[in-house]
C-alpha positions, 0 to 999 in steps of 0.5 A: 616373580618369585624363585621356584624350587621342587624338592622331595620331602623329609617327613620328620624334619618337614612335617610342622611345616606342612603342617602349618600350611594346611592349618592355615589354610585348611578351608580353601584346600578342604573345598576341593580337595578331601586327602590332604585335610586330612591331617590333624597333627604334625604325626598325621603329617610326618606320616602322610609325607613317609608314605608319599616317600614309600611310593617314590622310593617303589617308583609308583608316585614323584612327590614334591614339596614346593618352595618358593623363595625358600618358603614351603609353598604347596605340593605336586605330583605324579601319582599311579606312574605306570611304566608298562604304559608310560602313564601318570595323574597328576596332582598339585594345591598351592597355599593362598598366600603364594597364588597369581604369582607364577608359582604353579606355573613354575612348579609344574614345568619342572614337573612335567620336565620331570615327567617328560623326560627323566622317567619318558612319560608318554602321558599325564591325566589330571582331574579337577571338577569344573567349579574348581576354576583356577585349577582348570585354569592351571591345565590349560593354561599348561597345553592340557587338552580336555577330554572330556568329563565323567559324572559324578566321579568325585564324591566331596562336602557330601553331595558327588561332583563332575570330573573333568579329564584333561591329558598332555602327551609327550609330543604335544608337551614338546612342541610348546615347550 
């Protein structure tokens, strides 16, 4: 099993490695995500990381780089953090080279701990298209409950896709931990 840690990005330092990772796995990432595949240069990746850092600083998000055995492996984040309602949305992606090694499970366990213990959030939710089986399985393994499916909620590759909505409450997380 890999040693996994999360950390905030240093935009100037991390942009080249992030861009290289995106470029290497662009085809896989583009299947289900539009935002992460937008960077077309190291400068774009740096601007992307600066935007994330700004959101972190303002408390609107908690974006983290995932490192596995000291190597950049992906990103996970809490975004749309709303402290008034103690709510956020969860997002994640992992490079193909790290899939199937328990990396995402370890990374998200750390991020969920941060969400529920440090930020004292009450609810997390995530959405993924039903055809993205790996993402749906990640949600289910983490204890998220399928709460419904939104019709034609995501536009990607010239068509609309349904979006499965999963939710996890702090008490549910605590009882399974």
